[in-house]
TORVEX-570142 format. One record per residue (C-alpha): residue number from 0; x, y, z. Coordinates in nm, 3 decimals. Layout:
<pts>
<pt tordren="NUM" px="X" py="Y" pz="Z"/>
...
</pts>
This chain:
<pts>
<pt tordren="0" px="-2.962" py="2.475" pz="3.039"/>
<pt tordren="1" px="-3.025" py="2.176" pz="3.257"/>
<pt tordren="2" px="-2.883" py="2.113" pz="3.604"/>
<pt tordren="3" px="-2.520" py="2.167" pz="3.688"/>
<pt tordren="4" px="-2.445" py="2.386" pz="3.386"/>
<pt tordren="5" px="-2.470" py="2.087" pz="3.149"/>
<pt tordren="6" px="-2.667" py="2.185" pz="2.839"/>
<pt tordren="7" px="-2.987" py="2.009" pz="2.745"/>
<pt tordren="8" px="-2.898" py="1.721" pz="2.506"/>
<pt tordren="9" px="-3.159" py="1.849" pz="2.260"/>
<pt tordren="10" px="-2.996" py="2.191" pz="2.222"/>
<pt tordren="11" px="-2.805" py="2.255" pz="1.903"/>
<pt tordren="12" px="-2.425" py="2.242" pz="1.927"/>
<pt tordren="13" px="-2.191" py="2.505" pz="1.785"/>
<pt tordren="14" px="-1.882" py="2.461" pz="1.569"/>
<pt tordren="15" px="-1.666" py="2.533" pz="1.876"/>
<pt tordren="16" px="-1.839" py="2.246" pz="2.061"/>
<pt tordren="17" px="-1.766" py="2.012" pz="1.771"/>
<pt tordren="18" px="-1.401" py="2.120" pz="1.764"/>
<pt tordren="19" px="-1.367" py="2.054" pz="2.139"/>
<pt tordren="20" px="-1.501" py="1.702" pz="2.093"/>
<pt tordren="21" px="-1.263" py="1.635" pz="1.803"/>
<pt tordren="22" px="-0.973" py="1.763" pz="2.015"/>
<pt tordren="23" px="-1.072" py="1.526" pz="2.296"/>
<pt tordren="24" px="-1.095" py="1.240" pz="2.048"/>
<pt tordren="25" px="-0.744" py="1.326" pz="1.924"/>
<pt tordren="26" px="-0.611" py="1.309" pz="2.280"/>
<pt tordren="27" px="-0.773" py="0.971" pz="2.338"/>
<pt tordren="28" px="-0.632" py="0.847" pz="2.006"/>
<pt tordren="29" px="-0.285" py="0.965" pz="2.107"/>
<pt tordren="30" px="-0.323" py="0.781" pz="2.438"/>
<pt tordren="31" px="-0.419" py="0.461" pz="2.254"/>
<pt tordren="32" px="-0.784" py="0.442" pz="2.360"/>
<pt tordren="33" px="-0.908" py="0.479" pz="2.001"/>
<pt tordren="34" px="-0.770" py="0.338" pz="1.679"/>
<pt tordren="35" px="-0.727" py="0.565" pz="1.380"/>
<pt tordren="36" px="-1.034" py="0.411" pz="1.216"/>
<pt tordren="37" px="-1.244" py="0.471" pz="1.528"/>
<pt tordren="38" px="-1.111" py="0.825" pz="1.546"/>
<pt tordren="39" px="-1.203" py="0.894" pz="1.183"/>
<pt tordren="40" px="-1.554" py="0.755" pz="1.231"/>
<pt tordren="41" px="-1.613" py="0.957" pz="1.546"/>
<pt tordren="42" px="-1.458" py="1.271" pz="1.396"/>
<pt tordren="43" px="-1.691" py="1.245" pz="1.097"/>
<pt tordren="44" px="-1.985" py="1.194" pz="1.331"/>
<pt tordren="45" px="-1.875" py="1.491" pz="1.545"/>
<pt tordren="46" px="-1.869" py="1.725" pz="1.248"/>
<pt tordren="47" px="-2.211" py="1.595" pz="1.142"/>
<pt tordren="48" px="-2.363" py="1.620" pz="1.492"/>
<pt tordren="49" px="-2.635" py="1.878" pz="1.543"/>
<pt tordren="50" px="-2.710" py="1.852" pz="1.916"/>
<pt tordren="51" px="-2.520" py="1.821" pz="2.243"/>
<pt tordren="52" px="-2.672" py="1.476" pz="2.290"/>
<pt tordren="53" px="-2.517" py="1.352" pz="1.965"/>
<pt tordren="54" px="-2.179" py="1.492" pz="2.070"/>
<pt tordren="55" px="-2.206" py="1.333" pz="2.415"/>
<pt tordren="56" px="-2.260" py="0.989" pz="2.256"/>
<pt tordren="57" px="-1.917" py="1.011" pz="2.088"/>
<pt tordren="58" px="-1.726" py="1.028" pz="2.417"/>
<pt tordren="59" px="-1.961" py="0.831" pz="2.643"/>
<pt tordren="60" px="-1.727" py="0.527" pz="2.657"/>
<pt tordren="61" px="-1.414" py="0.735" pz="2.713"/>
<pt tordren="62" px="-1.281" py="0.858" pz="3.049"/>
<pt tordren="63" px="-1.296" py="1.220" pz="3.163"/>
<pt tordren="64" px="-1.069" py="1.467" pz="2.984"/>
<pt tordren="65" px="-0.724" py="1.382" pz="3.118"/>
<pt tordren="66" px="-0.639" py="1.746" pz="3.191"/>
<pt tordren="67" px="-0.926" py="1.763" pz="3.440"/>
<pt tordren="68" px="-0.751" py="1.527" pz="3.683"/>
<pt tordren="69" px="-0.428" py="1.726" pz="3.675"/>
<pt tordren="70" px="-0.628" py="2.043" pz="3.740"/>
<pt tordren="71" px="-0.744" py="1.901" pz="4.073"/>
<pt tordren="72" px="-1.098" py="1.795" pz="3.990"/>
<pt tordren="73" px="-1.214" py="1.487" pz="4.176"/>
<pt tordren="74" px="-1.150" py="1.166" pz="3.984"/>
<pt tordren="75" px="-1.512" py="1.050" pz="3.994"/>
<pt tordren="76" px="-1.652" py="1.381" pz="3.863"/>
<pt tordren="77" px="-1.728" py="1.353" pz="3.494"/>
<pt tordren="78" px="-1.687" py="1.667" pz="3.292"/>
<pt tordren="79" px="-1.930" py="1.710" pz="3.005"/>
<pt tordren="80" px="-1.774" py="1.642" pz="2.665"/>
<pt tordren="81" px="-1.851" py="1.994" pz="2.549"/>
<pt tordren="82" px="-1.672" py="2.168" pz="2.836"/>
<pt tordren="83" px="-1.364" py="2.364" pz="2.736"/>
<pt tordren="84" px="-1.046" py="2.161" pz="2.764"/>
<pt tordren="85" px="-0.809" py="2.235" pz="3.050"/>
<pt tordren="86" px="-0.488" py="2.383" pz="2.916"/>
<pt tordren="87" px="-0.166" py="2.203" pz="2.994"/>
<pt tordren="88" px="0.177" py="2.355" pz="3.020"/>
<pt tordren="89" px="0.321" py="2.458" pz="2.681"/>
<pt tordren="90" px="0.560" py="2.200" pz="2.545"/>
<pt tordren="91" px="0.419" py="1.919" pz="2.757"/>
<pt tordren="92" px="0.463" py="1.571" pz="2.607"/>
<pt tordren="93" px="0.088" py="1.538" pz="2.553"/>
<pt tordren="94" px="0.090" py="1.857" pz="2.344"/>
<pt tordren="95" px="0.360" py="1.714" pz="2.119"/>
<pt tordren="96" px="0.178" py="1.383" pz="2.082"/>
<pt tordren="97" px="-0.150" py="1.564" pz="2.017"/>
<pt tordren="98" px="0.017" py="1.779" pz="1.753"/>
<pt tordren="99" px="0.166" py="1.471" pz="1.586"/>
<pt tordren="100" px="-0.164" py="1.282" pz="1.595"/>
<pt tordren="101" px="-0.344" py="1.589" pz="1.461"/>
<pt tordren="102" px="-0.092" py="1.623" pz="1.178"/>
<pt tordren="103" px="-0.120" py="1.252" pz="1.095"/>
<pt tordren="104" px="-0.499" py="1.268" pz="1.090"/>
<pt tordren="105" px="-0.496" py="1.583" pz="0.878"/>
<pt tordren="106" px="-0.252" py="1.419" pz="0.638"/>
<pt tordren="107" px="-0.469" py="1.106" pz="0.615"/>
<pt tordren="108" px="-0.785" py="1.309" pz="0.556"/>
<pt tordren="109" px="-0.605" py="1.515" pz="0.290"/>
<pt tordren="110" px="-0.475" py="1.197" pz="0.124"/>
<pt tordren="111" px="-0.823" py="1.044" pz="0.116"/>
<pt tordren="112" px="-0.966" py="1.364" pz="-0.028"/>
<pt tordren="113" px="-0.698" py="1.366" pz="-0.301"/>
<pt tordren="114" px="-0.762" py="0.997" pz="-0.375"/>
<pt tordren="115" px="-1.134" py="1.066" pz="-0.412"/>
<pt tordren="116" px="-1.063" py="1.359" pz="-0.646"/>
<pt tordren="117" px="-0.830" py="1.146" pz="-0.861"/>
<pt tordren="118" px="-1.090" py="0.869" pz="-0.875"/>
<pt tordren="119" px="-1.357" py="1.119" pz="-0.980"/>
<pt tordren="120" px="-1.126" py="1.259" pz="-1.249"/>
<pt tordren="121" px="-1.061" py="0.905" pz="-1.381"/>
<pt tordren="122" px="-1.435" py="0.839" pz="-1.397"/>
<pt tordren="123" px="-1.494" py="1.162" pz="-1.589"/>
<pt tordren="124" px="-1.212" py="1.081" pz="-1.834"/>
<pt tordren="125" px="-1.347" py="0.729" pz="-1.883"/>
<pt tordren="126" px="-1.697" py="0.861" pz="-1.941"/>
<pt tordren="127" px="-1.571" py="1.110" pz="-2.200"/>
<pt tordren="128" px="-1.401" py="0.846" pz="-2.418"/>
<pt tordren="129" px="-1.606" py="0.811" pz="-2.736"/>
<pt tordren="130" px="-1.776" py="0.473" pz="-2.762"/>
<pt tordren="131" px="-1.712" py="0.471" pz="-3.136"/>
<pt tordren="132" px="-1.336" py="0.461" pz="-3.071"/>
<pt tordren="133" px="-1.367" py="0.122" pz="-2.901"/>
<pt tordren="134" px="-1.569" py="-0.023" pz="-3.185"/>
<pt tordren="135" px="-1.332" py="0.132" pz="-3.442"/>
<pt tordren="136" px="-1.040" py="-0.050" pz="-3.280"/>
<pt tordren="137" px="-1.237" py="-0.372" pz="-3.277"/>
<pt tordren="138" px="-1.329" py="-0.330" pz="-3.647"/>
<pt tordren="139" px="-0.965" py="-0.259" pz="-3.741"/>
<pt tordren="140" px="-0.848" py="-0.570" pz="-3.556"/>
<pt tordren="141" px="-1.124" py="-0.776" pz="-3.721"/>
<pt tordren="142" px="-1.022" py="-0.663" pz="-4.069"/>
<pt tordren="143" px="-0.657" py="-0.733" pz="-3.990"/>
<pt tordren="144" px="-0.729" py="-1.087" pz="-3.865"/>
<pt tordren="145" px="-0.958" py="-1.167" pz="-4.158"/>
<pt tordren="146" px="-0.687" py="-1.034" pz="-4.392"/>
<pt tordren="147" px="-0.427" py="-1.262" pz="-4.234"/>
<pt tordren="148" px="-0.664" py="-1.559" pz="-4.262"/>
<pt tordren="149" px="-0.735" py="-1.473" pz="-4.626"/>
<pt tordren="150" px="-0.366" py="-1.431" pz="-4.716"/>
<pt tordren="151" px="-0.274" py="-1.765" pz="-4.556"/>
<pt tordren="152" px="-0.559" py="-1.929" pz="-4.747"/>
<pt tordren="153" px="-0.440" py="-1.788" pz="-5.080"/>
<pt tordren="154" px="-0.073" py="-1.874" pz="-5.026"/>
<pt tordren="155" px="-0.147" py="-2.240" pz="-4.988"/>
<pt tordren="156" px="-0.266" py="-2.289" pz="-4.634"/>
<pt tordren="157" px="-0.622" py="-2.341" pz="-4.751"/>
<pt tordren="158" px="-0.948" py="-2.199" pz="-4.625"/>
<pt tordren="159" px="-1.010" py="-2.486" pz="-4.385"/>
<pt tordren="160" px="-1.151" py="-2.314" pz="-4.076"/>
<pt tordren="161" px="-1.228" py="-1.953" pz="-3.997"/>
<pt tordren="162" px="-1.011" py="-1.915" pz="-3.685"/>
<pt tordren="163" px="-1.041" py="-1.530" pz="-3.663"/>
<pt tordren="164" px="-1.397" py="-1.574" pz="-3.533"/>
<pt tordren="165" px="-1.261" py="-1.653" pz="-3.184"/>
<pt tordren="166" px="-1.054" py="-1.338" pz="-3.120"/>
<pt tordren="167" px="-1.305" py="-1.124" pz="-3.310"/>
<pt tordren="168" px="-1.596" py="-1.262" pz="-3.102"/>
<pt tordren="169" px="-1.420" py="-1.238" pz="-2.766"/>
<pt tordren="170" px="-1.290" py="-0.886" pz="-2.825"/>
<pt tordren="171" px="-1.629" py="-0.784" pz="-2.965"/>
<pt tordren="172" px="-1.807" py="-0.899" pz="-2.649"/>
<pt tordren="173" px="-1.552" py="-0.717" pz="-2.429"/>
<pt tordren="174" px="-1.586" py="-0.399" pz="-2.640"/>
<pt tordren="175" px="-1.965" py="-0.411" pz="-2.614"/>
<pt tordren="176" px="-1.943" py="-0.462" pz="-2.235"/>
<pt tordren="177" px="-1.709" py="-0.164" pz="-2.203"/>
<pt tordren="178" px="-1.947" py="0.048" pz="-2.413"/>
<pt tordren="179" px="-2.238" py="-0.043" pz="-2.184"/>
<pt tordren="180" px="-2.026" py="0.035" pz="-1.879"/>
<pt tordren="181" px="-1.934" py="0.376" pz="-2.027"/>
<pt tordren="182" px="-2.300" py="0.454" pz="-2.097"/>
<pt tordren="183" px="-2.396" py="0.362" pz="-1.740"/>
<pt tordren="184" px="-2.110" py="0.576" pz="-1.607"/>
<pt tordren="185" px="-2.222" py="0.872" pz="-1.818"/>
<pt tordren="186" px="-2.576" py="0.834" pz="-1.690"/>
<pt tordren="187" px="-2.456" py="0.822" pz="-1.328"/>
<pt tordren="188" px="-2.234" py="1.128" pz="-1.372"/>
<pt tordren="189" px="-2.514" py="1.332" pz="-1.527"/>
<pt tordren="190" px="-2.744" py="1.246" pz="-1.234"/>
<pt tordren="191" px="-2.503" py="1.400" pz="-0.981"/>
</pts>
């Protein structure tokens, strides 16, 4: 420990210390000092922090815990960010706001986690589509278009120009690009 009961910034922080910082960040978000994006960035950094110094950086530009002033501490005394929060009266308006902000943040984090899981599932499904299926569809369409061209040539339209080359070529290029993309996706998924 260093002077005044404030831990050395190089000491490792505990999970309880990280939770206290996140709770303080929630209060500052509820009071409008932090936006939701800033809160999410700092919350992520708080959970990743290893030392007291890293935790202290997250609240350095924020005022002292608001409960400290109501508890009678001098206004110019700065409490360390890892000190236990001062409890307020149950049912106080700040508790309700903190609970609502906490619920909103938890909901947003849960929604982002679900979105990431759905995206991962889509990537896996896309990677598992057989490449041959894309080329089989392209081949079927090519035969169909050539057949239409041939039938119109026989029935009197003449074999003037081979118009099916345009849709066959364009769709062939797109099918080949999708096959390459699927192969790259498979390679990336197997590296993880």
